[in-house]
C-alpha positions as CSV (number, residue, x, y, z in Angstrom):
1,X,72.3,33.3,-12.1
2,X,75.0,32.6,-14.7
3,X,74.7,32.1,-18.5
4,X,74.8,28.3,-18.3
5,X,71.8,28.3,-15.9
6,X,69.7,30.3,-18.4
7,X,70.8,27.9,-21.2
8,X,69.7,24.9,-19.2
9,X,66.4,26.5,-18.3
10,X,65.7,27.3,-22.0
11,X,66.8,23.8,-22.9
12,X,64.3,22.2,-20.4
13,X,61.4,24.3,-21.8
14,X,62.0,24.0,-25.5
15,X,64.3,20.9,-25.9
16,X,66.9,22.8,-27.9
17,X,68.9,26.0,-27.7
18,X,71.2,27.8,-30.1
19,X,74.1,29.7,-28.5
20,X,75.3,32.3,-31.0
21,X,78.9,31.9,-32.3
22,X,79.3,28.8,-30.2
23,X,77.0,25.8,-31.0
24,X,73.7,24.1,-30.4
25,X,72.6,22.3,-27.2
26,X,69.8,19.8,-27.4
27,X,68.1,17.0,-25.3
28,X,68.2,13.4,-26.3
29,X,66.5,10.4,-24.7
30,X,69.0,8.2,-22.8
31,X,68.6,4.6,-21.8
32,X,69.4,3.2,-18.4
33,X,73.2,3.0,-17.9
34,X,75.6,1.8,-15.2
35,X,77.6,4.6,-13.6
36,X,81.0,3.1,-13.0
37,X,82.0,6.0,-10.8
38,X,79.7,5.2,-7.9
39,X,78.5,1.7,-8.9
40,X,74.9,2.7,-9.6
41,X,72.3,2.1,-12.3
42,X,70.9,5.3,-13.7
43,X,67.3,5.1,-15.0
44,X,66.2,6.2,-18.5
45,X,66.2,10.0,-18.8
46,X,67.2,12.9,-21.0
47,X,70.8,13.7,-21.7
48,X,72.3,16.9,-23.0
49,X,73.9,16.8,-26.4
50,X,76.1,19.5,-28.1
51,X,77.2,20.3,-31.7
52,X,80.0,22.8,-31.9
53,X,79.4,25.6,-34.5
54,X,81.2,29.0,-34.2
55,X,79.2,30.5,-37.1
56,X,75.7,29.8,-35.9
57,X,73.4,32.7,-35.2
58,X,70.1,33.1,-33.2
59,X,68.3,35.8,-31.2
60,X,66.1,33.5,-29.2
61,X,68.5,32.9,-26.3
62,X,69.3,36.6,-26.1
63,X,65.7,37.5,-25.8
64,X,65.1,34.8,-23.2
65,X,68.0,36.1,-21.1
66,X,66.8,39.6,-21.5
67,X,63.3,38.7,-20.2
68,X,64.6,36.6,-17.4
69,X,67.1,39.2,-16.1
70,X,64.9,42.1,-17.1
71,X,67.7,43.8,-19.0
72,X,68.0,45.2,-22.5
73,X,68.7,43.0,-25.6
74,X,72.1,44.7,-26.1
75,X,73.1,44.0,-22.4
76,X,72.0,40.4,-22.7
77,X,73.8,40.0,-26.0
78,X,77.1,41.4,-24.5
79,X,76.9,39.1,-21.5
80,X,76.4,36.1,-23.7
81,X,79.2,37.0,-26.0
82,X,81.6,37.6,-23.1
83,X,80.8,34.1,-21.8
84,X,81.1,32.3,-25.1
85,X,84.5,34.0,-25.9
86,X,85.8,32.8,-22.5
87,X,84.7,29.3,-23.2
88,X,86.4,29.3,-26.6
89,X,89.8,30.5,-25.2
90,X,89.7,28.0,-22.3
91,X,88.9,25.2,-24.6
92,X,91.7,26.2,-27.0
93,X,94.2,26.5,-24.1
94,X,93.3,23.4,-22.0
95,X,91.8,21.2,-24.7
96,X,88.9,20.6,-22.2
97,X,86.1,22.8,-21.0
98,X,83.6,22.0,-18.3
99,X,80.4,24.0,-18.5
100,X,78.4,24.1,-15.3
101,X,75.0,22.4,-15.4
102,X,75.6,21.3,-19.0
103,X,78.6,19.0,-19.5
104,X,82.2,18.8,-20.6
105,X,83.7,19.6,-24.0
106,X,87.1,18.2,-24.9
107,X,89.3,18.2,-28.0
108,X,90.6,14.9,-29.3
109,X,92.3,14.3,-32.6
110,X,91.4,17.8,-33.6
111,X,87.7,17.3,-33.1
112,X,85.4,18.5,-30.3
113,X,83.6,15.9,-28.2
114,X,80.9,16.5,-25.6
115,X,79.9,14.5,-22.6
116,X,76.5,15.9,-21.5
117,X,74.9,15.6,-18.1
118,X,71.7,13.5,-17.6
119,X,68.5,15.3,-16.6
120,X,65.5,14.0,-14.9
121,X,63.0,13.3,-17.6
122,X,59.3,14.3,-17.4
123,X,58.4,11.6,-19.9
124,X,55.5,9.4,-18.6
125,X,57.4,6.2,-19.4
126,X,60.2,7.3,-17.1
127,X,58.1,8.7,-14.3
128,X,58.9,7.4,-10.8
129,X,62.1,5.6,-11.8
130,X,65.0,6.4,-9.5
131,X,68.7,5.7,-9.4
132,X,69.6,2.3,-8.0
133,X,72.9,1.8,-6.2
134,X,74.4,-1.7,-6.6
135,X,76.0,-1.4,-3.1
136,X,72.6,-1.0,-1.6
137,X,71.3,-4.1,-3.4
138,X,74.2,-6.1,-2.2
139,X,73.8,-5.0,1.4
140,X,70.1,-5.7,1.2
141,X,70.6,-9.1,-0.2
142,X,73.1,-10.3,2.4
143,X,70.6,-10.6,5.3
144,X,68.2,-12.4,2.9
145,X,70.9,-14.8,1.9
146,X,71.8,-15.5,5.5
147,X,68.2,-15.8,6.4
148,X,67.6,-18.2,3.6
149,X,70.6,-20.3,4.7
150,X,69.3,-20.4,8.2
151,X,65.8,-21.4,7.1
152,X,67.3,-24.1,4.8
153,X,69.5,-25.3,7.8
154,X,66.4,-25.6,10.0
155,X,64.4,-27.4,7.3
156,X,67.2,-29.9,6.7
157,X,67.7,-30.4,10.4
158,X,63.9,-31.2,10.8
159,X,64.1,-33.6,7.9
160,X,67.1,-35.3,9.6
161,X,65.2,-35.7,12.9
162,X,62.2,-37.1,11.1
163,X,64.3,-39.8,9.3
164,X,66.1,-40.6,12.5
165,X,62.7,-41.3,14.2
166,X,61.0,-43.0,11.3
167,X,63.8,-45.5,10.4
168,X,64.0,-47.2,13.8
169,X,60.2,-47.4,14.0
170,X,60.1,-49.0,10.5
171,X,62.8,-51.4,11.5
172,X,60.9,-52.5,14.7
173,X,57.7,-53.0,12.7
174,X,59.6,-55.0,10.1
175,X,61.1,-57.3,12.8
176,X,57.8,-57.6,14.5
177,X,56.1,-58.9,11.4
178,X,58.9,-61.0,10.0
179,X,60.6,-62.2,13.2
180,X,57.8,-62.6,15.7
181,X,59.5,-65.5,17.5
182,X,62.5,-63.3,18.3
183,X,60.3,-60.8,20.0
184,X,57.5,-62.9,21.5
185,X,59.0,-66.4,21.7
186,X,57.7,-69.6,20.0
187,X,54.0,-70.3,19.9
188,X,52.5,-72.7,22.4
189,X,51.5,-76.1,21.1
190,X,49.4,-77.1,24.2
191,X,46.2,-77.3,22.1
192,X,47.9,-79.7,19.7
193,X,49.4,-81.8,22.5
194,X,46.0,-82.0,24.2
195,X,44.3,-83.1,21.1
196,X,47.1,-85.7,20.5
197,X,46.8,-86.9,24.1
198,X,43.0,-87.1,23.8
199,X,43.3,-89.1,20.6
200,X,45.8,-91.5,22.3
201,X,43.5,-91.9,25.4
202,X,40.5,-92.7,23.1
203,X,42.6,-95.2,21.2
204,X,43.9,-96.9,24.4
205,X,40.3,-97.0,25.8
206,X,39.0,-98.6,22.6
207,X,41.9,-101.1,22.6
208,X,41.3,-102.0,26.3
209,X,37.6,-102.5,25.6
210,X,38.4,-104.7,22.7
211,X,40.8,-106.7,24.8
212,X,38.3,-107.1,27.6
213,X,35.6,-108.3,25.2
214,X,38.0,-110.8,23.7
215,X,39.0,-112.0,27.2
216,X,35.4,-112.5,28.2
217,X,34.7,-114.3,25.0
218,X,37.6,-116.6,25.5
219,X,36.6,-117.3,29.1
220,X,33.0,-118.1,28.1
221,X,34.3,-120.4,25.4
222,X,36.6,-122.2,27.9
223,X,33.7,-122.6,30.4
224,X,31.5,-124.0,27.7
225,X,34.0,-126.4,26.4
226,X,35.2,-127.7,29.8
227,X,32.0,-129.7,30.8
228,X,31.8,-131.0,27.3
229,X,35.4,-132.3,27.5
230,X,34.7,-133.8,31.0
231,X,31.5,-135.4,29.7
232,X,33.3,-136.7,26.6
233,X,36.1,-138.1,28.8
234,X,33.6,-139.8,31.1
235,X,31.7,-141.3,28.1
236,X,35.0,-142.5,26.7
237,X,35.9,-144.1,30.0
238,X,32.5,-145.8,30.3
239,X,32.8,-147.1,26.8
240,X,36.3,-148.5,27.5
241,X,35.0,-150.2,30.7
242,X,32.0,-151.7,28.9
243,X,34.3,-153.0,26.2
244,X,36.7,-154.5,28.8
245,X,33.8,-156.2,30.6
246,X,32.5,-157.7,27.4
247,X,35.8,-159.1,26.5
248,X,36.1,-160.6,30.0
249,X,32.7,-162.4,29.7
250,X,33.8,-164.1,26.6
């Protein structure tokens, strides 16, 4: 187990660790971020921070390493000093230093900057949150999109068939109510013609009866007037004869 592993273990337990003649590592809460390297969303967690200080002193880390490795304080102090001296020389030479398990220190514009690693947080608010890969989301959404498109297509197709069936039926019903003669022909007027014929027959019968009555009346009148005319003619003839005989006697 190297020195950086002991520093990380101490950091997880106590939240901050002072490395003598090198600097102070600490934990900070970090919000969810997008990792551009692999296209993933990292959940909220703890992130390692570092403040460079070559004059800082502390015995806590030395005691922790001594107890963990079961060695003397002097041996633990020597191992820690050898490690920190190596880190200083490498950073001065390369202007960048990657510390395993902790992060990367780099020099820019004469100042030291640190990019710490993110740790899984034990905070209750962050419990259970995991890394989300955008590629997995996209691949999971593609079948859903295609399925939604297929369902929309089926739904639209069923609506189309419904309209294709309803429109002709509505057209036929409209024609049936508005243009009945085109479908069923003209209505029969037999009842009207029968009534008209009946009325005509009744009128003709009444007229015939009236005419027959008038004829009978005329015939009776003629019969009654004929004897009277004959009698009148006979009387007139007798009168004329009597008058003639009278004139002859004179």
